[in-house]
N, C-alpha and C positions, 0 to 999 in steps of 0.2 A: 603391592608397588606404586601408587597412586599416591600414597603419603609425602612420597618424596620429591611431587611437582610443585608442592605448595611455595616452599621459599625458595627457588631458580623464578617460579612464573612470577611471583608476586614482587621479586626483585626487576626483573626484565619489564614488568609493565610500571613499574616506580621511573623509568627510564624512558619506556618508548609508547607509554598512552595519551594517544590522539586527543587535543584542545577539542572536546566539543560541545555547544553550547547546554545541554542536557547536565552534564557533567562539571559544570561550574559551578551549579548550585540544584543538586540534588534531592529537591523535597519532592513529597509522595507524588505530586498533581502534574513536575516536570520530569520526572521519571516515567509516569503512565504515560503522559502523552508522547513522547518522545518512541516509546516503548512498541506503540500501538502503530505508529508511523514507519517505525523500521519494520514491520512485519513485510515480509516478499517485496520490500524499498532498500536501493540503495541510500548510505549513509548521507552521501554527497546529494542525490535527491532531495533526502528527508532535509537537512541544514536549513535549505531557506522557509520551506511549508514551516517550520518548528518556530521559528522564532516570528511569523507574517500570523502563526497562530497564538502564540504568546502575548503577541500585541494588541490580538483581537479580542483573547479570552485569557488574563493575567491570570482567572485561578478557577476553583470550580464553579462556581457561583455563575458568573456571569457566562460560563459555558452551559451551565443548564437552564437558562434563562434565553438561549441565543434561537431567532429566529431559524430553523430548517435547510430551509435555502441559499441562507445566508453561510450556514456551515459548510454544506455541501460547496458552495462555491467558492469559499476558502479552499476545503479540499480537493478541487478540479484541479485533475493531471496526476493525483497520486493513486486512483483507482482503488478497487476494494473499500466502495464507498459504503456498505456495512458497518465497516472499520469506524466511520465518524458517528453513524446513527448511533453504536453502541457506547461511544465515548457521550454522546449529549445523555442515552439512559442512564449511565453511571454516575455521571455526573448529577442528575436528579435523585439518585438516590443514595449518593454520600449526601446530597446536601439534606433530604427529609429524614432520612433514619441516620444518618452521625454527625448533622447539626454541623456538615460541610465539611469535616473533617474524613480524612483516607483513616482506617480502619488500620493497626500495624498489628496487623492477626492475619499468616497467608492463608489460614480457613474462609475469613470472612473476604479477603482479594477475590480469592478465585471461585467465590459464591456471585462477586459479580457479572454485568453483560458484557463480552468481548474479553476477559480475562481466563487464560488457560492458566495451567499449570507455571511454565515458564514465565509471562507474565508477572504472574502472582508472586512469584519467586525474586522478579530482579526486582520490584517496587519493593520487595519485605526485605529483603540483603541490601540494595543500592541506599533506599530511603529510609531503614530502620534501623540497620544495621543486623537484622536476625540473619540466623545462618540457615537459612534454607537453599536449596539448590533451582540452578535456571538454567536448565537446558536446551538448547536451540539448538537449529540445524546445523552453525560454527561448532558449539561445543560438543555435536555430534560427534562430527568431522575428527578433531583433535583427540575425544579419547578411544575413539574406534580405531585411530591409529598409532594410539598410546600402548594401547590393549594387541592391539592386532587381530580386533573383534571381525568376525565375515559375517555376524552376525546382521539381515535387516534392521536401518536405523529408523527405516520407516513403522518397526512396527514398534504397539503402544508398550509392550513387556520388555522390549531392548531400551527403549527411551525410560523408562521406572526404572530396569535395573541398571541405570546410568545415574540417575538420579541418587538412586539410592547408595550408591559406591562416593557420589560429590556428596553427599551427606554424611558423610563417614569422616571426610579429608578437609571439610571445607573451616576454615581459624574464626575463631567466636571470634575473634577482635577486629579481624576484617575482609567479613563476611563480604561487603560491599564491593571492596578491591578486588575481591578472590574470584566474586562472580565477573563482573567485569574483565578481569585478564582472561581469563579462560576464552570471554568471547572476541576478547580484540585480537588472542593470539592466532586465533580461528582465521579472522580478518584480514590479518596481516601477513601472519608469517606459515602456517596451516593451511592454506587457500586451497580452493577446490579445483577438480579436474585436474589431479598428477603435476600440479604448480608448486606442490608444498618446498618453502623455500627454508630446507632440514639445515643449511650450512649455518644460517644466522639463526635456528633454536633453539632456545633454552633447556628444552626439553630434551635435543637430539640423544642423548647420550641413555636415557630413559624411555626410549620408543621403540617400540617391539615392532612396528613396521618397517621403521628404518634399517632393522637390524637384519631383520627375515626379505628386506627386499620387496617390502609387498607395499608402500606409500601410494604410489599408482594407482593400486587394485582398490585401494578401500577411501572412504566405508565401502559396504554393501545397503544398496536401496531397491526394489522391485524395480521396473521399469513403469513407468505411470502410464497408462492409457492415453492411446490415440487422441489427440480433440477431434472435435466435431466440427465439420467444414459446415458453415453456411455463405450461399451465396443470396448478396442483397442489394438491391437497386438503392442508394442515396439521390435525392432530391433537394437542388438548392432552388427554392423557388422564392422569386421576387415580382412584386409589385410595386413600383416606384422604388422609393429608399427604405421600404420594410422589405422584410422576410419572414418563411414561415419556419417555426415550430412546433413542436408540439411534446408532452409530458408523458413518460412511458406509464406502466401500469405500476400499481404499488408495491408490484411481487414479482418475483424474479430476477434474470439479468440488467443490471443500471437500472434498479427499479426506481420509479420516482426524480429522477433525473430527466435533462428535456435533452431532445433529440431531433437532429436533422427531418423530416419527414423520411421515410424507407419505405420500400415492400422488397417482400420475399422472390427472391429469382435473379439473375440477370435478366432485365427485359428490355425490349427495345422500342426505339424511340413511339413509334404505335401503339405501346402496350402501355409507356407510360402516360402519353395524352387521352388513351381511353380511362383510364384508373384515373386522371384527371378533373375530366369531365362527369364521371361517378361522382368525385366529392363535391360536384356544383361549383367547380374551378375554369377559369375560361384561358387557354394557354394561348400566348403570342406566339414566342417562338421558344424553341428546343436545342439546345448544345450538348452533346457530349463531353463529360469531364472524364479526367485522367482514370484508373484502375486506383486501388488503395486497397491495404491489407492490416488489419489488428488481429490480433493475439490475446484471449483470454485464458484465462487458467485451463478451461474443459470445453473451450468453442473458438474458431479461430475462422470470423471474417473476411471474406474474398468481395471485395463492396468495387461495383462497377457506380456510376455517376450522372444527373444531367443535373445543367442550370437552366431553367425554364422562367420566361417572363411571363407574367401574370396581368390581364385587366383586370382592374378593378371592377366586383360587382358588389349587389347588395346579399350577396347568399354566401362572401366568405367565407364567414363567421360559421356558418355551418357546416364544413367540412372538417370541423372539431380541431382545425391548426390556429395557433396565435400568430399573428400580422404582428412585429412590431421592428423598432428601427435597428438596423444590426449593432450597432454601437452598444443599445441596451441589454443586447444578449452578452456581450464578453465581461459587461460590468454586475447586471442582477442573476442571470439564468444561470445555474450550473449545468454543465452539457459537458458529458465523457469525452477523453482523448481520441477513443471512436472514432469521433469525427472530425478531427483536428483537419485529416488533408482536406477534407469537404469546406469546414468553416472559412480555411484561407480566400476561397472563392464570395465569402459572405466581406471578407476585408477584416476580419476579425484572427486574433488569436486566443489559444485556449491555455488554462496551466498556467505555470512557470513562464512558458514563454511571453504572456502576456506581461508579466511583472518584468522581463528582461526588457521586453519595447517602452515600456512607458518609462524606465530608467535612460535608455537609451534616448528620448525627447524631455528630460526634464535639464 
């Protein structure tokens, strides 16, 4: 049955494909960067990041040699920061082992850091025209509904089975267009959460889920584990015009990024003041701040906060904190969006909002 989707899907794509910056010139480098950015991130959120990234690192050699803090600052707000680190690691491998040219080989692409079967398939088919499948969440949803499959799409065996089916039908002469067409129809028409636009779908007459009245029930996937809840107390520490930040450990959640000092649990003013004195700091005033929440993939931070004015002393640097001008944090130090609600108390903004604010002042 899937053989019958090729022609109507490509015809629909020719007419309805979105204009996206990475499609305008689908070189291996541009396709790769866009696909890594699009993991777990909406297209509209990625668009401005992609354009800034390409201006800063126009080719793989520029990316391979960039300072990590500069890379992470540019990535600030996109989240999943290991994606950025893997980009640099892969760029270095391509420069050192492939003379700066991406290998036109699916298996070689698959062996690179941060590149799984979907991304390898996307680069191979879109950039090189190699007829290999690229099956992501959008494609799994489309295929589950087309075939009325009740198999759990989070199982690797199910994904591999769909990859084999796509391998059999992908057109040799339009491999990249077919890959993008499947992704596009999942993004625009066969959308999730039972909101599929079946009346405007070019594959509606071929869809078994529609015929059986099962569209809203598919795809099937195992419910994820509940997120772990962590309570934290975030501190906006000021000494004159300077604020305190610190670097997170090199491994674990938000590894190597900068953060506002924070403590486990929801602490009282007295507990915060005691902790600051233990750090060798001299608090002058303390004010409670609004609560905030940030959701990661497996963890949810529920945060309370305090703004604390500090007296300048000779022992401040012994606290392990870095005291810098607030604007310098915005310009130089990569800080995750988890702290965005409290960064506002420092008169700085993070991620995409920073660039939007800069536009307003031009």
